[in-house]
MILOFI-316436 format. One record per residue (C-alpha): residue number from 1; x, y, z. Coordinates in steps of 0.25 Angstrom, whole numbers. Layout:
+-----+-------+-------+-------+
! num !     u !     v !     w !
+-----+-------+-------+-------+
! NUM !     X !     Y !     Z !
...
+-----+-------+-------+-------+
//
This chain:
+-----+-------+-------+-------+
! num !     u !     v !     w !
+-----+-------+-------+-------+
!   1 !     0 !     0 !     0 !
!   2 !     5 !    14 !    -4 !
!   3 !     8 !    22 !     8 !
!   4 !     0 !    36 !    11 !
!   5 !     7 !    50 !    11 !
!   6 !     9 !    59 !    23 !
!   7 !     7 !    73 !    19 !
!   8 !    12 !    84 !    29 !
!   9 !     3 !    96 !    27 !
!  10 !     6 !   110 !    31 !
!  11 !    -7 !   116 !    36 !
!  12 !    -8 !   132 !    39 !
!  13 !    -1 !   138 !    51 !
!  14 !   -11 !   148 !    53 !
!  15 !   -18 !   154 !    39 !
!  16 !   -26 !   141 !    34 !
!  17 !   -25 !   148 !    20 !
!  18 !   -10 !   143 !    20 !
!  19 !   -14 !   129 !    18 !
!  20 !   -10 !   124 !     4 !
!  21 !   -19 !   118 !    -6 !
!  22 !   -10 !   106 !    -6 !
!  23 !   -12 !   103 !     9 !
!  24 !   -26 !   105 !     7 !
!  25 !   -27 !    94 !    -4 !
!  26 !   -18 !    85 !     4 !
!  27 !   -27 !    86 !    17 !
!  28 !   -39 !    82 !     8 !
!  29 !   -33 !    70 !     2 !
!  30 !   -26 !    64 !    14 !
!  31 !   -32 !    53 !    21 !
!  32 !   -28 !    57 !    34 !
!  33 !   -23 !    70 !    41 !
!  34 !   -14 !    69 !    53 !
!  35 !   -14 !    82 !    61 !
!  36 !    -9 !    88 !    74 !
!  37 !   -22 !    92 !    79 !
!  38 !   -35 !    86 !    73 !
!  39 !   -43 !    97 !    78 !
!  40 !   -35 !   109 !    73 !
!  41 !   -33 !   102 !    59 !
!  42 !   -48 !    99 !    57 !
!  43 !   -50 !   114 !    58 !
!  44 !   -40 !   116 !    46 !
!  45 !   -46 !   104 !    38 !
!  46 !   -60 !   109 !    41 !
!  47 !   -57 !   123 !    36 !
!  48 !   -52 !   116 !    22 !
!  49 !   -64 !   106 !    22 !
!  50 !   -54 !    93 !    23 !
!  51 !   -60 !    82 !    30 !
!  52 !   -50 !    71 !    33 !
!  53 !   -46 !    61 !    44 !
!  54 !   -38 !    67 !    55 !
!  55 !   -28 !    62 !    65 !
!  56 !   -19 !    68 !    75 !
!  57 !    -5 !    68 !    74 !
!  58 !     4 !    76 !    84 !
!  59 !    16 !    75 !    94 !
!  60 !     9 !    66 !   104 !
!  61 !     3 !    56 !    95 !
!  62 !    13 !    56 !    83 !
!  63 !    20 !    43 !    86 !
!  64 !     7 !    33 !    86 !
!  65 !    -1 !    43 !    76 !
!  66 !    12 !    43 !    67 !
!  67 !    12 !    29 !    66 !
!  68 !    -3 !    28 !    64 !
!  69 !    -1 !    39 !    52 !
!  70 !    10 !    31 !    46 !
!  71 !     1 !    18 !    46 !
!  72 !   -10 !    26 !    39 !
!  73 !     0 !    31 !    28 !
!  74 !     4 !    17 !    26 !
!  75 !   -10 !    13 !    23 !
!  76 !   -10 !    23 !    12 !
!  77 !   -17 !    35 !    18 !
!  78 !   -11 !    49 !    15 !
!  79 !   -10 !    58 !    28 !
!  80 !    -9 !    73 !    29 !
!  81 !    -1 !    78 !    41 !
!  82 !    -4 !    91 !    47 !
!  83 !    -1 !    99 !    59 !
!  84 !    -9 !   110 !    66 !
!  85 !    -2 !   120 !    57 !
!  86 !    10 !   121 !    48 !
!  87 !    18 !   110 !    43 !
!  88 !    18 !    95 !    49 !
!  89 !    31 !    90 !    53 !
!  90 !    38 !   103 !    57 !
!  91 !    39 !   103 !    73 !
!  92 !    28 !    93 !    71 !
!  93 !    26 !    77 !    74 !
!  94 !    24 !    76 !    59 !
!  95 !    39 !    75 !    58 !
!  96 !    37 !    61 !    65 !
!  97 !    26 !    56 !    55 !
!  98 !    35 !    60 !    43 !
!  99 !    46 !    52 !    48 !
! 100 !    37 !    40 !    51 !
! 101 !    32 !    41 !    36 !
! 102 !    46 !    42 !    30 !
! 103 !    50 !    29 !    38 !
! 104 !    38 !    22 !    32 !
! 105 !    41 !    27 !    18 !
! 106 !    27 !    36 !    19 !
! 107 !    28 !    48 !     9 !
! 108 !    26 !    61 !    16 !
! 109 !    22 !    74 !     8 !
! 110 !    24 !    88 !    14 !
! 111 !    12 !    98 !    10 !
! 112 !    19 !   110 !    12 !
! 113 !    13 !   123 !    18 !
! 114 !    14 !   132 !    31 !
! 115 !    26 !   130 !    40 !
! 116 !    27 !   140 !    51 !
! 117 !    42 !   141 !    52 !
! 118 !    44 !   144 !    37 !
! 119 !    34 !   155 !    37 !
! 120 !    40 !   161 !    50 !
! 121 !    54 !   161 !    44 !
! 122 !    51 !   168 !    31 !
! 123 !    44 !   180 !    38 !
! 124 !    55 !   180 !    49 !
! 125 !    65 !   188 !    42 !
! 126 !    76 !   179 !    48 !
! 127 !    86 !   172 !    39 !
! 128 !    79 !   160 !    31 !
! 129 !    90 !   153 !    24 !
! 130 !    93 !   144 !    35 !
! 131 !    83 !   141 !    47 !
! 132 !    80 !   131 !    58 !
! 133 !    67 !   127 !    62 !
! 134 !    69 !   125 !    78 !
! 135 !    54 !   122 !    81 !
! 136 !    49 !   123 !    95 !
! 137 !    59 !   125 !   107 !
! 138 !    57 !   114 !   118 !
! 139 !    52 !   118 !   132 !
! 140 !    62 !   109 !   138 !
! 141 !    73 !   118 !   144 !
! 142 !    85 !   109 !   139 !
! 143 !    80 !   106 !   125 !
! 144 !    76 !   121 !   123 !
! 145 !    89 !   126 !   127 !
! 146 !    96 !   116 !   118 !
! 147 !    88 !   120 !   107 !
! 148 !    90 !   134 !   108 !
! 149 !   106 !   132 !   110 !
! 150 !   106 !   124 !    97 !
! 151 !    98 !   134 !    90 !
! 152 !   106 !   146 !    95 !
! 153 !   118 !   142 !    86 !
! 154 !   109 !   140 !    73 !
! 155 !   111 !   151 !    63 !
! 156 !    99 !   148 !    56 !
! 157 !    86 !   155 !    58 !
! 158 !    79 !   148 !    69 !
! 159 !    63 !   145 !    69 !
! 160 !    56 !   142 !    82 !
! 161 !    41 !   139 !    84 !
! 162 !    36 !   144 !    98 !
! 163 !    22 !   145 !   105 !
! 164 !    18 !   158 !   111 !
! 165 !    18 !   154 !   126 !
! 166 !    34 !   149 !   123 !
! 167 !    39 !   161 !   115 !
! 168 !    44 !   171 !   126 !
! 169 !    52 !   160 !   132 !
! 170 !    58 !   155 !   118 !
! 171 !    62 !   168 !   115 !
! 172 !    69 !   170 !   128 !
! 173 !    76 !   157 !   126 !
! 174 !    81 !   161 !   112 !
! 175 !    86 !   174 !   117 !
! 176 !    94 !   166 !   126 !
! 177 !   100 !   156 !   117 !
! 178 !   100 !   165 !   104 !
! 179 !   103 !   178 !   108 !
! 180 !    95 !   191 !   103 !
! 181 !    92 !   185 !    89 !
! 182 !    82 !   190 !    79 !
! 183 !    69 !   182 !    79 !
! 184 !    56 !   183 !    71 !
! 185 !    44 !   179 !    79 !
! 186 !    32 !   174 !    70 !
! 187 !    18 !   171 !    76 !
! 188 !     5 !   166 !    70 !
! 189 !    10 !   164 !    57 !
! 190 !     0 !   164 !    46 !
! 191 !   -11 !   169 !    57 !
! 192 !   -18 !   181 !    59 !
! 193 !    -8 !   186 !    69 !
! 194 !     5 !   183 !    61 !
! 195 !    16 !   190 !    66 !
! 196 !    32 !   190 !    64 !
! 197 !    40 !   198 !    75 !
! 198 !    54 !   201 !    71 !
! 199 !    62 !   204 !    83 !
! 200 !    74 !   199 !    92 !
! 201 !    74 !   188 !   103 !
! 202 !    75 !   200 !   114 !
! 203 !    64 !   208 !   108 !
! 204 !    54 !   196 !   105 !
! 205 !    55 !   192 !   120 !
! 206 !    53 !   207 !   125 !
! 207 !    42 !   207 !   116 !
! 208 !    34 !   194 !   121 !
! 209 !    37 !   197 !   135 !
! 210 !    27 !   209 !   133 !
! 211 !    18 !   202 !   122 !
! 212 !    12 !   188 !   124 !
! 213 !    16 !   178 !   112 !
! 214 !     4 !   173 !   104 !
! 215 !     4 !   163 !    94 !
! 216 !    13 !   153 !    88 !
! 217 !    27 !   158 !    86 !
! 218 !    38 !   155 !    76 !
! 219 !    51 !   160 !    80 !
! 220 !    62 !   164 !    69 !
! 221 !    74 !   167 !    75 !
! 222 !    87 !   172 !    70 !
! 223 !    99 !   161 !    69 !
! 224 !   113 !   163 !    76 !
! 225 !   119 !   176 !    69 !
! 226 !   131 !   173 !    62 !
! 227 !   138 !   184 !    69 !
! 228 !   136 !   177 !    83 !
! 229 !   143 !   164 !    76 !
! 230 !   154 !   173 !    72 !
! 231 !   156 !   179 !    86 !
! 232 !   155 !   166 !    92 !
! 233 !   166 !   160 !    82 !
! 234 !   175 !   172 !    85 !
! 235 !   174 !   170 !   100 !
! 236 !   174 !   155 !   100 !
! 237 !   186 !   149 !   109 !
! 238 !   194 !   139 !   100 !
! 239 !   197 !   131 !   113 !
! 240 !   190 !   122 !   123 !
! 241 !   200 !   124 !   133 !
! 242 !   204 !   137 !   140 !
! 243 !   219 !   135 !   142 !
! 244 !   220 !   133 !   128 !
! 245 !   212 !   146 !   124 !
! 246 !   220 !   154 !   135 !
! 247 !   233 !   149 !   129 !
! 248 !   229 !   153 !   115 !
! 249 !   224 !   166 !   121 !
! 250 !   239 !   169 !   127 !
! 251 !   246 !   164 !   114 !
! 252 !   239 !   175 !   107 !
! 253 !   242 !   185 !   116 !
! 254 !   232 !   186 !   128 !
! 255 !   237 !   187 !   142 !
! 256 !   235 !   175 !   151 !
! 257 !   225 !   183 !   159 !
! 258 !   217 !   187 !   147 !
! 259 !   217 !   173 !   142 !
! 260 !   211 !   167 !   154 !
! 261 !   200 !   177 !   156 !
! 262 !   197 !   174 !   142 !
! 263 !   197 !   159 !   143 !
! 264 !   189 !   160 !   155 !
! 265 !   178 !   169 !   147 !
! 266 !   178 !   160 !   135 !
! 267 !   177 !   147 !   142 !
! 268 !   167 !   152 !   153 !
! 269 !   177 !   148 !   165 !
! 270 !   183 !   157 !   176 !
! 271 !   196 !   164 !   174 !
! 272 !   201 !   158 !   187 !
! 273 !   198 !   143 !   180 !
! 274 !   205 !   147 !   167 !
! 275 !   217 !   152 !   175 !
! 276 !   218 !   139 !   185 !
! 277 !   219 !   131 !   172 !
! 278 !   229 !   140 !   164 !
! 279 !   238 !   139 !   177 !
! 280 !   239 !   124 !   174 !
! 281 !   247 !   126 !   161 !
! 282 !   261 !   131 !   163 !
! 283 !   260 !   141 !   151 !
! 284 !   251 !   150 !   159 !
+-----+-------+-------+-------+
//
């Protein structure tokens, strides 16, 4: 028996007029529609007079429901996967279903349409040549810190999603790890209150401390500036041992006292510790 096809159908992120003709035709012709929230998706389908069987597929049932959907595809059914808004499989359990289908030799077809991160990027005024989608930051402190530490080194434009009740904390954490970079804050894309706020992290924090965040946000943050990288490389210490650093400085004319002071600062240890280490070497 020939297997069916999984269609990844992008749905509007706000304005229903953004749905494509191809998406509507696919939804009408498929045998089953798998969606994040059947109640939410039913409103969309009713708006376009589409009546098809629905089944839920979301983060907390993706394991068992994914196996069910694969079996239905193996039986020759064509299935459309949609999310509440936007493109399936981006920060979405659809990613897991796609992997299952690939492993089973089931055809997967994208039906292009709305994707919030791209629409936010193109109106952000930030560099679009290279960018990295970072999704949502974890609320776990360790994971959050590691994510931000890693992203802080990236020269690509950085794109994050964020909910309104977490926005001020996220902006504060970004300032801590990124410094005061340029940021474009886009909210309510394609909706009545669509807005793009071009600002800096410091100014954004000040603004949202006085104005309550509302709506869903996409944050487009400047990548690490090249001038910062050049400055770090210029000041980078080419030694892992403070004594080697002191020796190099002294060979280039720096006094022992100044060399010890510079080594203490470079390696973030006390001058006394550096001095005690230096005393062990007869050259000093």
